[in-house]
MARPA-741442 format. One line per 2 residues: number of its first residue (from 1); their letters; for each residue x, y, z of N, C-alpha, C. Coordinates in steps of 0.02 Angstrom, whole numbers, plus 50000, padded with zeros to 5 digits. Layout:
<pts>
NUM> A> X Y Z X Y Z X Y Z  ...
</pts>
This chain:
<pts>
1> MW> 53201 51864 51711 53166 51914 51670 53100 51936 51702  53075 51898 51749 53012 51916 51781 53017 51983 51816
3> YF> 53077 52001 51838 53085 52063 51876 53074 52125 51833  53084 52120 51767 53069 52176 51723 52994 52191 51723
5> AW> 52955 52139 51717 52882 52148 51719 52860 52173 51787  52891 52148 51840 52873 52169 51908 52888 52243 51919
7> IL> 52948 52265 51899 52966 52335 51910 52925 52381 51866  52908 52359 51805 52865 52400 51762 52795 52405 51792
9> GV> 52770 52351 51820 52704 52352 51851 52702 52397 51912  52753 52393 51954 52756 52435 52014 52762 52509 51994
11> TA> 52803 52523 51944 52811 52591 51920 52746 52618 51891  52711 52578 51852 52648 52600 51823 52596 52612 51878
13> AA> 52593 52569 51928 52546 52578 51983 52561 52642 52022  52625 52655 52034 52644 52716 52070 52628 52778 52028
15> AI> 52640 52775 51963 52625 52832 51920 52550 52845 51918  52510 52793 51914 52437 52802 51914 52413 52831 51980
17> AV> 52443 52809 52035 52424 52836 52100 52441 52910 52105  52499 52930 52082 52520 53000 52084 52474 53043 52040
19> IN> 52460 53019 51980 52415 53056 51935 52346 53062 51965  52322 53009 51998 52257 53011 52030 52254 53064 52085
21> VM> 52306 53067 52126 52308 53117 52180 52311 53187 52151  52350 53196 52098 52354 53262 52067 52287 53283 52038
23> WY> 52251 53235 52008 52185 53249 51979 52136 53271 52034  52134 53235 52089 52087 53252 52143 52106 53318 52176
25> EF> 52169 53334 52182 52189 53399 52209 52168 53455 52162  52175 53444 52097 52155 53493 52047 52080 53504 52049
27> QD> 52041 53450 52053 51968 53455 52055 51946 53490 52119  51979 53478 52175 51961 53510 52238 51973 53585 52235
29> GL> 52023 53607 52198 52038 53678 52192 51989 53716 52149  51946 53681 52112 51899 53715 52068 51834 53736 52102
31> VV> 51824 53716 52164 51763 53733 52200 51763 53808 52214  51709 53841 52197 51703 53913 52206 51674 53926 52275
33> AV> 51702 53974 52310 51677 53992 52376 51608 54025 52370  51567 54017 52421 51501 54047 52421 51508 54121 52436
35> PT> 51483 54164 52392 51490 54236 52404 51445 54260 52461  51466 54313 52493 51427 54341 52548 51381 54397 52524
37> HD> 51385 54414 52460 51343 54468 52433 51321 54450 52362  51271 54485 52336 51246 54473 52269 51294 54503 52217
39> RP> 51292 54474 52158 51331 54503 52103 51298 54566 52079  51337 54616 52057 51307 54679 52036 51261 54673 51976
41> DG> 51275 54626 51930 51234 54619 51870 51175 54572 51881  51168 54542 51940 51112 54499 51954 51120 54427 51930
43> SQ> 51178 54410 51900 51188 54342 51876 51203 54295 51934  51195 54230 51919 51206 54179 51971 51279 54159 51974
45> VP> 51302 54142 52033 51371 54118 52042 51371 54043 52030  51415 54017 51986 51417 53945 51974 51443 53908 52035
47> ER> 51418 53846 52044 51441 53806 52101 51511 53778 52088  51525 53761 52026 51591 53736 52008 51613 53767 51943
49> VV> 51677 53778 51936 51705 53803 51874 51734 53743 51837  51712 53735 51775 51736 53677 51736 51777 53702 51678
</pts>
């Protein structure tokens, strides 16, 4: 019966690893590029979109 706990633990660790990678890829995609010109209305460009 130990193998049930072992396979559940390995599956949970793999799932957490995949979710972690997906989270970091999502966060990396939120970085806004630095504009080369000013905004027409004079407002500031945010560094990150949350």
